[in-house]
C-alpha positions as CSV (number, residue, x, y, z in Angstrom):
1,M,-4.5,11.2,2.6
2,L,-4.5,9.7,6.4
3,W,-1.1,9.1,8.2
4,I,-1.1,6.5,11.5
5,F,2.5,5.5,13.3
6,L,3.2,2.7,12.9
7,A,6.2,1.1,15.5
8,L,8.9,-1.3,13.8
9,G,10.9,-3.0,16.5
10,C,13.1,-1.0,19.0
11,N,13.6,2.5,18.0
12,N,12.3,2.6,14.6
13,E,9.0,4.5,14.6
14,V,7.3,5.3,11.5
15,T,4.7,7.9,9.6
16,V,2.5,5.0,7.0
17,G,-0.2,7.3,4.9
18,Y,-2.3,6.3,2.5
19,E,-5.1,7.1,-0.1
20,A,-6.5,5.6,-3.0
21,Q,-6.4,8.3,-6.9
22,P,-8.8,7.2,-9.4
23,C,-6.2,5.0,-12.2
24,L,-4.3,7.3,-14.9
25,D,-3.6,5.5,-18.7
26,W,-4.8,2.3,-17.1
27,D,-5.8,-0.2,-20.3
28,F,-9.0,-1.8,-19.4
29,D,-8.2,-4.4,-22.3
30,D,-5.1,-5.2,-19.4
31,G,-6.9,-6.1,-16.3
32,E,-4.3,-7.5,-14.6
33,S,-3.1,-5.4,-12.0
34,G,0.5,-4.8,-11.0
35,F,2.5,-2.8,-8.1
36,E,5.0,0.3,-8.3
37,V,7.9,1.3,-5.6
38,E,9.4,4.4,-5.5
39,Q,12.3,5.2,-3.4
40,A,13.4,9.2,-2.6
41,D,14.2,10.5,1.0
42,G,13.6,8.1,3.3
43,E,10.0,7.5,2.1
44,I,8.6,4.8,0.4
45,T,6.4,4.3,-1.8
46,I,4.5,1.4,-2.6
47,S,0.9,1.1,-5.0
48,R,-1.4,-1.1,-6.6
49,Y,-2.9,-0.5,-10.3
50,G,-5.9,-1.4,-11.5
51,V,-7.9,-2.6,-9.1
52,I,-11.5,-2.2,-9.8
53,R,-13.8,-0.7,-7.0
54,G,-17.3,0.9,-6.8
55,C,-16.9,4.8,-7.0
56,D,-17.4,5.5,-4.3
57,D,-15.2,3.3,-1.8
58,E,-13.4,4.3,0.5
59,F,-9.0,2.5,0.7
60,E,-9.0,1.7,4.5
61,P,-6.3,-0.8,5.2
62,L,-5.0,-2.6,7.6
63,I,-1.9,-1.7,7.8
64,D,1.1,-3.1,10.7
65,G,4.8,-4.1,11.8
66,D,7.3,-6.0,13.5
67,G,10.9,-5.3,13.3
68,T,11.9,-3.9,9.2
69,T,8.3,-5.9,8.2
70,V,5.5,-4.7,7.2
71,R,1.8,-6.5,6.1
72,I,0.3,-3.9,4.8
73,T,-3.9,-5.8,4.3
74,E,-5.9,-3.7,1.3
75,A,-9.3,-3.0,3.1
76,W,-12.6,-1.3,1.4
77,T,-15.5,0.1,2.7
78,S,-18.2,0.3,0.1
79,A,-21.0,2.4,0.0
80,G,-22.8,0.7,-3.0
81,G,-23.8,2.2,-6.3
82,D,-24.0,1.0,-9.5
83,C,-21.2,2.2,-10.9
84,E,-17.8,1.4,-11.0
85,V,-13.6,2.8,-11.4
86,C,-10.1,2.3,-11.5
87,F,-8.6,2.7,-8.5
88,T,-4.5,2.9,-7.5
89,P,-4.6,2.3,-3.6
90,T,-1.2,3.9,-2.5
91,V,0.9,3.8,1.0
92,R,3.6,5.0,2.0
93,I,6.0,4.9,4.9
94,Y,7.9,8.2,5.3
95,D,11.1,7.6,8.0
96,A,12.2,5.3,6.7
97,R,15.9,4.4,8.6
98,P,18.1,2.8,6.3
99,S,17.5,-1.4,6.5
100,D,16.5,-4.2,4.6
101,Y,11.7,-3.9,4.7
102,D,10.5,-6.8,3.5
103,V,6.8,-5.4,2.4
104,F,4.1,-7.5,2.0
105,W,0.9,-6.8,0.5
106,F,-2.0,-9.0,1.5
107,D,-5.7,-8.0,-1.2
108,E,-8.8,-9.2,1.7
109,S,-8.5,-9.9,5.4
110,S,-9.0,-13.2,5.0
111,A,-5.8,-13.9,2.0
112,V,-3.3,-15.8,3.8
113,T,-0.6,-15.6,0.8
114,P,0.2,-11.8,-0.6
115,V,-0.7,-11.2,-3.3
116,W,3.0,-9.7,-3.8
117,S,6.3,-9.3,-1.8
118,E,9.4,-8.0,-1.3
119,T,12.3,-6.2,0.0
120,I,13.2,-3.3,-0.3
121,E,16.7,-1.7,0.9
122,V,16.8,2.1,2.4
123,E,20.3,2.7,1.7
124,D,21.5,6.0,4.2
125,N,21.1,9.5,3.0
């Protein structure tokens, strides 16, 4: 997992990590990708399941923020090859302070409309 630091406005710096793992229990007949959000102890985990990519492709998202808005643009480095696999790209936001975070996930850098968005409430522990 790669870690980066993201400044979300005044006094709101968080650590962000990302990774992509092979899908587990993926129904290839369904064919629809989707999102899952988990939250615990100031950590927000956002996963997109059902992304079909080349076997050796690397998930390298572009992540930026402003205040409590987080924009994730899904980006991949293609290694070529003749096989495909189902991935679950995941972004984790660590040390999120109590607030409402507006998170937008775009599927490519040229996308104008996010494929998913949600307001995630982080409460004080």
